[in-house]
Steps between C-alpha positions, in 0.01 A plus 500: 500500500561303825268214585378676818430818302309295236288337768419842650389622158282195446349549843442875438313441180310194641396679816365793281297237298372351825369836620340542159318179524381554856383857408312375201309234683392735790415795276316261254262381785458855633410629158260210453334595825474867415343409171262246637371755762482796258743716701640805331564561125598158384160393381411853380806478264363169373173671414684779332689246291176326397349838392797596293520152335118520415557843346808374309721759665782526764543747790787756482698294759448177310780272593360341806165445341645358187731256703197369698293470184772294325585289800134411552514307174741261685334494843142508356413735798567873534484487879773221510699707241492795733611307811778336307626819340477716814653218702787491259529885515519501883756210479705696239505795724643299779756337267606841353527644859739212594689511166563872552658454846831404343471767229472791749622385832855594590587155646423190283267243658752220431734668756257426779442169678200276395297611795555867440437466134164338552414762764574792257301342217206436738494867593476600132252229419271632774487840332176376330339475837575858614212731566444839653534452874178386666452626859190282574391142500149596421466393142193702458708814508616661159845345436546608129337818394699815572831319536782453238562134547789326305264211409153455371321183420173610342603654175608270221674752267712634796606146598584421135695827465722472800777263385546715197496822699773356724713397190454853357616649833799273514618553140451875531700495834781311315487766225539770761770325709729411194435817302479301183236463225535126481166420659294749301319229301409301814352820652302588186347153467407496871348839467284380212397182699425703820276745313330223311401321827428800718661846444503579879873434568618692194331814649767533764785323317470739204569791741749341737729325251595788253523744798745298691695426185533865421611568862769230484608503142436867414437579123674200360423225245384279787243766619388572146425131433320482826279790423433365147397160640264673754356727232412186294330361800297821555407492126364147541323606822346798313356276226367267767336794684339616173362157435377443849333844555406595142459189279423211722126428465497188722632618838240795529232242491606393861436857609162579338696662209613789717835634405811547718820701468801570718447810727709698755346443834753491786431258775139446396524121465732434789286708725200285409705178578674604818407654841859610559725516191825564690440205745400266224817599303723435799340160555559421139880565480616455861770252403660715216479815728691320778757363254576845361515669838692240699745417223511860354882519440481203263139547374541869385765391240346172396379538140248219514316642807533864366346385161221315663426781739475754220280263306276453799470877546392551149246207523360657806478859347306369202250326723477809731461764231287333231178304460252360244189697451149356447389161624859377570580783737532293807619179336858601592639418155795739559611320807636183356850629420547585877459132581762389248738775615442401860599138426821616334564747783469209753731285281765767480471576870548123578815503285637795705404325827660171406818674375536683847442188712817351649338165428809284463620568856148520649579842646187716505425851617166628658410662160525159328246364738273802458506479118451121499208537733337756264551262207345206685212736604431564133499132427269418790268775376491327153403173673213680687397655175487162324311365801236768438473404136453133587257547801301800402539485112588861510815673377418849630 
């Protein structure tokens, strides 16, 4: 390896770590603020943890709660444990997003100049700020409910799950693109971790991964292994479902011991959240839509974007068609996979966008400016959304 190449490699890894540190510090203070002002589910999840510990039991999605419980022996504070762990989870998501650029981008980052390299990494680091497009500066307006935003800040299990969901998507994408079974163990382990934290992302992954594998690889050993891995995931999910809805005696105490189950109720929950479903959906995924339309010739054959789009469609269908009955009907617990799938769709769309930019020669077309404006609009909307959390102590 040449000295220049070695220095570029050191910079690449060092800059990723720099973004990790910055992301951790900023998200740590944001989570601390949310905790101290009792915004969203973070404190609710702490109450749930305390109730389970008092009963000598664990919830079906135990991994986040167990990690907080064990880490609190070090910090001596459950709230501090949550802030540190979720700050690390957000920072890990940023780091993984940057690490994946070289894994899936057609052009290696080291081939670009220092300035362009930093610019590209900044674009991907800012993914954690993206939000459904906000068309008002009135922060009293509803900015969250009804939209399918790629980021949420008020739910601890979603935040903790996301880096593992991103890794699961990548290793399954690698499995699909290479057509080899080498990554099957990575995928299986990540499936177990995802379900143990929050099963939401597996809902759509468990449909999109084996389907796309069967389409690409037909009825081969590669497809058979993919189906078997997914079946094991659904088996674990089924056991978790039985525990949560049939045998868990602690969780029902939060809902006056009223029972719940999964029911078929098309659009019921989304209609309750949104005044205009189509408009809210368009605001949510303006950037990916423009990428797909304006770079259609390349996008239509890009496996990464195709996979993330199929995954997103399944995530949306689950939310649209099903709901929980009983006291949790309008808690929106079947929406979480859409947020995860949206983040991954944004990531994949950004990969396609950067690939199509003639960034070395600084020769840009009108479509490049249109797509970049849409992406920056999503980031600006995310900043406005955070401003609402800080000024109004409200995430809705």
